[in-house]
C-alpha positions as CSV (number, residue, x, y, z in Angstrom):
1,X,0.0,0.0,0.0
2,X,1.3,3.4,-0.9
3,X,0.4,7.0,0.0
4,X,-0.5,7.7,-3.6
5,X,-4.0,8.9,-4.1
6,X,-6.2,6.2,-5.5
7,X,-6.7,7.0,-9.2
8,X,-10.4,6.6,-9.3
9,X,-12.0,8.6,-6.5
10,X,-15.7,9.4,-7.1
11,X,-16.7,12.8,-6.0
12,X,-19.3,11.7,-3.5
13,X,-21.4,14.1,-1.6
14,X,-20.5,13.3,2.0
15,X,-23.6,14.6,3.9
16,X,-25.3,12.1,6.2
17,X,-27.6,9.7,4.4
18,X,-28.8,6.6,6.1
19,X,-30.0,5.0,2.8
20,X,-26.6,5.7,1.2
21,X,-24.5,4.5,4.1
22,X,-26.4,1.2,4.5
23,X,-26.7,0.4,0.8
24,X,-24.8,-2.6,-0.6
25,X,-25.0,-4.6,-3.9
26,X,-25.8,-8.0,-2.5
27,X,-29.2,-8.0,-4.3
28,X,-27.4,-7.4,-7.6
29,X,-26.9,-11.0,-8.4
30,X,-25.6,-12.4,-11.8
31,X,-29.2,-13.6,-12.6
32,X,-30.6,-10.1,-12.0
33,X,-27.9,-8.5,-14.1
34,X,-28.6,-10.9,-17.0
35,X,-32.3,-10.4,-16.7
36,X,-31.8,-6.6,-16.7
37,X,-29.7,-6.8,-19.9
38,X,-32.1,-9.2,-21.6
39,X,-35.0,-6.8,-20.8
40,X,-33.5,-4.5,-23.4
41,X,-33.5,-7.2,-26.1
42,X,-29.7,-7.8,-25.7
43,X,-28.7,-11.4,-24.9
44,X,-25.2,-12.0,-23.4
45,X,-23.3,-14.9,-25.0
46,X,-20.4,-14.8,-22.6
47,X,-20.1,-14.5,-18.9
48,X,-19.9,-11.2,-17.1
49,X,-16.4,-9.8,-16.6
50,X,-16.4,-7.4,-13.6
51,X,-14.4,-4.3,-14.3
52,X,-12.5,-2.1,-11.8
53,X,-15.3,0.0,-10.3
54,X,-16.3,0.3,-6.6
55,X,-18.7,3.2,-6.6
56,X,-20.9,1.6,-9.3
57,X,-20.9,-2.0,-10.6
58,X,-19.6,-2.4,-14.1
59,X,-19.4,-5.6,-16.3
60,X,-18.2,-6.4,-19.8
61,X,-19.8,-9.1,-22.0
62,X,-20.3,-10.1,-25.6
63,X,-23.8,-10.5,-26.9
64,X,-25.1,-13.2,-29.2
65,X,-24.6,-10.8,-32.2
66,X,-20.9,-10.6,-31.5
67,X,-21.0,-7.0,-30.1
68,X,-19.1,-6.3,-26.9
69,X,-20.8,-4.2,-24.3
70,X,-20.2,-2.7,-20.9
71,X,-23.2,-2.6,-18.5
72,X,-23.1,-0.1,-15.7
73,X,-25.4,-0.2,-12.6
74,X,-25.4,3.1,-10.9
75,X,-25.1,3.2,-7.1
76,X,-28.6,4.3,-5.8
77,X,-29.0,7.6,-3.9
78,X,-25.9,9.1,-5.5
79,X,-26.9,10.9,-8.7
80,X,-30.4,12.0,-9.6
81,X,-31.9,10.8,-12.9
82,X,-31.5,14.4,-14.3
83,X,-27.8,14.3,-13.3
84,X,-27.2,10.9,-15.0
85,X,-29.1,12.0,-18.1
86,X,-27.1,15.1,-18.3
87,X,-23.9,13.0,-18.3
88,X,-25.3,10.8,-21.1
89,X,-26.4,13.8,-23.2
90,X,-22.9,15.4,-22.7
91,X,-21.2,12.2,-23.9
92,X,-23.4,11.9,-26.9
93,X,-22.8,15.6,-27.8
94,X,-19.0,15.1,-27.6
95,X,-19.2,12.1,-29.8
96,X,-21.2,14.1,-32.3
97,X,-18.1,16.4,-32.4
98,X,-15.9,13.4,-33.3
99,X,-14.5,13.1,-29.8
100,X,-13.5,9.5,-29.2
101,X,-15.5,8.9,-26.0
102,X,-17.6,6.0,-24.7
103,X,-21.3,6.8,-25.2
104,X,-24.4,5.1,-23.8
105,X,-26.4,3.0,-26.3
106,X,-29.8,4.4,-27.2
107,X,-32.3,1.5,-26.8
108,X,-36.0,2.2,-27.3
109,X,-35.2,5.9,-27.4
110,X,-33.5,5.9,-24.0
111,X,-30.0,5.7,-22.5
112,X,-31.0,5.2,-18.9
113,X,-32.9,2.1,-18.0
114,X,-34.5,0.7,-14.8
115,X,-34.8,-2.9,-13.5
116,X,-35.7,-4.1,-10.0
117,X,-34.9,-0.7,-8.5
118,X,-31.6,-0.3,-10.2
119,X,-30.7,2.3,-12.8
120,X,-28.4,1.0,-15.5
121,X,-26.9,1.8,-18.9
122,X,-25.3,-0.1,-21.7
123,X,-22.1,1.2,-23.5
124,X,-20.4,-0.3,-26.5
125,X,-17.1,-1.5,-25.3
126,X,-14.0,0.5,-26.4
127,X,-11.1,-1.9,-27.0
128,X,-7.6,-0.7,-26.4
129,X,-4.5,-0.9,-24.2
130,X,-3.4,1.3,-21.4
131,X,-2.5,4.9,-22.2
132,X,1.2,5.5,-21.4
133,X,1.6,8.9,-19.7
134,X,5.4,8.8,-20.2
135,X,4.9,8.3,-24.0
136,X,5.2,11.9,-25.1
137,X,3.6,11.3,-28.6
138,X,0.5,9.8,-26.9
139,X,0.5,12.6,-24.3
140,X,0.5,15.3,-27.0
141,X,-2.4,13.5,-28.8
142,X,-4.3,13.3,-25.6
143,X,-3.7,17.0,-25.0
144,X,-5.2,17.8,-28.4
145,X,-8.4,15.9,-27.6
146,X,-8.7,17.4,-24.1
147,X,-8.4,20.8,-25.8
148,X,-11.2,19.8,-28.2
149,X,-13.3,18.6,-25.4
150,X,-12.9,21.9,-23.5
151,X,-13.5,23.9,-26.6
152,X,-16.9,22.3,-26.9
153,X,-17.5,22.1,-23.1
154,X,-17.0,25.9,-22.7
155,X,-20.1,26.7,-24.8
156,X,-22.6,26.2,-22.0
157,X,-22.6,25.1,-18.4
158,X,-24.0,22.0,-16.8
159,X,-27.5,22.5,-15.4
160,X,-27.8,19.6,-13.0
161,X,-24.4,18.2,-12.2
162,X,-22.9,19.5,-8.9
163,X,-19.9,21.9,-9.4
164,X,-16.4,21.0,-8.2
165,X,-16.5,22.5,-4.7
166,X,-14.0,22.9,-1.8
167,X,-17.0,22.5,0.5
168,X,-18.0,19.0,-0.8
169,X,-14.5,17.8,-1.4
170,X,-12.9,19.5,1.6
171,X,-15.1,20.8,4.4
172,X,-17.7,18.0,4.2
173,X,-15.0,15.3,3.8
174,X,-13.1,16.5,6.9
175,X,-16.3,16.8,8.9
176,X,-17.3,13.3,7.9
177,X,-14.0,11.9,9.0
178,X,-14.1,13.7,12.3
179,X,-17.6,12.4,13.0
180,X,-16.9,8.8,11.8
181,X,-14.6,7.6,14.6
182,X,-12.7,5.7,11.9
183,X,-9.3,7.4,12.4
184,X,-7.2,5.4,14.9
185,X,-7.3,7.0,18.4
186,X,-3.5,7.0,18.7
187,X,-2.9,9.1,15.7
188,X,-6.2,11.1,15.3
189,X,-5.0,14.3,16.9
190,X,-1.9,14.5,14.7
191,X,-3.9,13.5,11.6
192,X,-6.7,16.0,12.1
193,X,-4.3,18.8,13.0
194,X,-2.3,18.6,9.8
195,X,-5.5,17.8,7.7
196,X,-7.1,21.0,9.0
197,X,-3.9,23.0,8.1
198,X,-3.9,21.5,4.6
199,X,-7.5,22.3,4.1
200,X,-7.2,25.9,5.3
201,X,-4.2,26.6,3.1
202,X,-5.8,24.9,0.1
203,X,-9.0,26.9,0.5
204,X,-7.1,30.1,1.0
205,X,-5.3,29.6,-2.3
206,X,-8.5,28.7,-4.2
207,X,-10.4,31.6,-2.8
208,X,-7.7,34.0,-3.8
209,X,-8.2,33.3,-7.4
210,X,-11.2,33.3,-9.7
211,X,-11.1,31.4,-13.0
212,X,-13.9,30.7,-15.5
213,X,-15.5,27.2,-15.1
214,X,-16.4,24.8,-17.9
215,X,-17.9,21.4,-18.1
216,X,-15.3,18.8,-17.1
217,X,-14.6,15.2,-17.4
218,X,-13.9,15.6,-13.7
219,X,-11.8,12.4,-13.1
220,X,-9.4,12.5,-16.0
221,X,-6.5,10.2,-15.0
222,X,-4.6,7.8,-17.2
223,X,-6.8,4.8,-16.3
224,X,-9.8,6.6,-17.9
225,X,-8.0,6.8,-21.3
226,X,-7.5,3.8,-23.5
227,X,-5.1,3.7,-26.4
228,X,-6.8,2.4,-29.6
229,X,-5.4,1.9,-33.1
230,X,-6.9,5.4,-33.9
231,X,-5.5,7.1,-30.8
232,X,-7.0,7.9,-27.4
233,X,-10.5,6.8,-26.3
234,X,-12.0,8.5,-23.2
235,X,-14.2,6.6,-20.8
236,X,-16.2,7.2,-17.6
237,X,-17.9,10.6,-17.3
238,X,-19.4,9.6,-14.0
239,X,-17.7,12.5,-12.2
240,X,-18.4,15.1,-14.8
241,X,-18.6,18.5,-13.1
242,X,-18.4,22.2,-13.6
243,X,-15.0,23.5,-12.7
244,X,-11.7,25.1,-13.8
245,X,-10.0,23.6,-16.9
246,X,-6.9,22.5,-14.9
247,X,-8.9,19.8,-13.1
248,X,-8.8,17.8,-16.4
249,X,-5.0,18.3,-16.7
250,X,-3.3,18.0,-13.4
251,X,-3.9,14.2,-12.8
252,X,-2.0,13.5,-16.0
253,X,1.2,14.8,-14.4
254,X,3.4,12.3,-12.6
255,X,6.9,12.0,-11.2
256,X,9.2,14.7,-9.9
257,X,8.9,18.4,-10.7
258,X,11.0,18.2,-13.9
259,X,9.1,15.2,-15.2
260,X,5.8,17.0,-14.6
261,X,7.0,20.2,-16.3
262,X,8.0,18.1,-19.4
263,X,4.6,16.4,-19.4
264,X,2.8,19.7,-18.9
265,X,4.7,21.2,-21.8
266,X,3.9,18.4,-24.2
267,X,0.2,18.2,-23.0
268,X,-0.4,21.9,-23.5
269,X,1.4,21.9,-26.9
270,X,-1.5,19.8,-28.2
271,X,-4.2,21.3,-26.0
272,X,-3.6,24.9,-27.1
273,X,-4.2,24.0,-30.7
274,X,-7.9,24.0,-29.8
275,X,-8.4,25.9,-26.5
276,X,-6.5,28.5,-24.7
277,X,-5.2,27.5,-21.2
278,X,-4.7,30.2,-18.6
279,X,-1.4,29.2,-17.0
280,X,-2.4,31.0,-13.8
281,X,-4.8,28.0,-13.2
282,X,-1.6,26.0,-12.3
283,X,-1.8,27.7,-8.9
284,X,-4.8,25.4,-8.2
285,X,-2.9,22.1,-8.8
286,X,-1.7,21.4,-5.3
287,X,-4.9,22.7,-3.6
288,X,-7.0,20.4,-5.9
289,X,-4.7,17.5,-5.0
290,X,-5.2,18.3,-1.3
291,X,-9.0,18.3,-1.7
292,X,-8.8,14.9,-3.5
293,X,-6.7,13.4,-0.7
294,X,-9.2,14.5,1.9
295,X,-12.1,13.2,-0.1
296,X,-10.4,9.9,-0.8
297,X,-10.2,9.1,2.9
298,X,-13.7,10.2,3.6
299,X,-15.0,8.2,0.6
300,X,-13.4,5.0,1.8
301,X,-14.8,5.6,5.3
302,X,-18.3,6.2,4.0
303,X,-18.3,3.1,1.8
304,X,-16.7,0.7,4.3
305,X,-20.0,-1.1,4.9
306,X,-20.1,-2.2,1.3
307,X,-18.4,-5.6,1.4
308,X,-16.4,-4.8,-1.8
309,X,-14.4,-2.2,0.1
310,X,-12.9,-4.3,2.9
311,X,-12.1,-6.9,0.3
312,X,-10.4,-4.6,-2.1
313,X,-8.8,-2.1,0.4
314,X,-7.7,-4.5,3.3
315,X,-5.0,-2.1,4.3
316,X,-7.4,0.8,5.1
317,X,-8.2,1.9,8.6
318,X,-5.5,0.6,10.9
319,X,-3.1,2.8,12.7
320,X,-0.3,2.2,10.2
321,X,-2.6,3.5,7.4
322,X,-3.4,6.7,9.3
323,X,0.3,7.2,10.2
324,X,1.1,7.1,6.5
325,X,-1.8,9.5,5.7
326,X,-0.5,11.9,8.4
327,X,2.9,11.9,6.7
328,X,1.3,12.3,3.3
329,X,-0.7,15.4,4.5
330,X,2.5,16.9,6.0
331,X,4.2,16.5,2.6
332,X,1.1,18.1,1.0
333,X,1.3,21.0,3.4
334,X,4.9,21.6,2.2
335,X,3.8,21.3,-1.4
336,X,1.2,24.0,-1.0
337,X,4.0,26.4,0.0
338,X,6.1,25.6,-3.1
339,X,6.0,27.7,-6.2
340,X,3.3,26.4,-8.7
341,X,4.3,24.7,-11.9
342,X,5.1,27.3,-14.6
343,X,6.0,27.2,-18.3
344,X,7.6,30.0,-20.2
345,X,5.9,31.0,-23.4
346,X,2.3,30.6,-22.3
């Protein structure tokens, strides 16, 4: 187990919700999944391959006509139907602009379907291999497509999707952790002291700057990009939000400062062919990372009653984990004091 932030961290609203806290997927049996798919006139020929998703449940299969699909069952009580539909409509609109993105299948005039109390969607499967962040040719191509996405995304805002918010990702996350009793008693005072310092500093930086917001992918890390014979393919708009453009850029940057500067230079070289990037937004990179760290810990805590979480995150919650997180937050506090990334010429 490392201190690295988990790549896929859903931006969950962390206000108390008994239904949400007690929900689990035990009723979502293989038979129910197959019945739901077949209710749409699609008949799986293969078994269901579970894909790496904890917030929702996602499976890949091939149907009797040879087409490969991904079926996604949304976690109840998280997004409203209007919010899910807005995600679907946004994906379809991007695809109409020749953006290579996974889009929901339209079946019987709808993209969102219901079965036995679950909301679910079918997506044609995008084949491909892992996107290599350290492959600069691939990175420049990805930058072009992010620029194209943002060019279209800036034309109008989301109406129903929640905005990226320091309250949801920071204040609510910290308050939830404080109330949960999950942080080991022997380290809790040290952890919360540094976590509060990180949050205060991150919020101070964010509040000192005002940047335009656009519709975002919201969770654009390397695992949500596949490399196909035609170039990148983008997946998973589940965390689409309204926010600053840099949110869809900073998670692409890995390694030490010099490596991140090189990656940023290459990424923006492609990006700026289609959309202008305000380099001042780079001041938000470390504050946004701080919010994600807080939200990650609160997300794991909130979902701990779901049996999938103890099984897939067995290292979470003991005193060693919280000691490591305390150290990670101390390092992040120092990072917030460093000069932001900056490139000459932009």
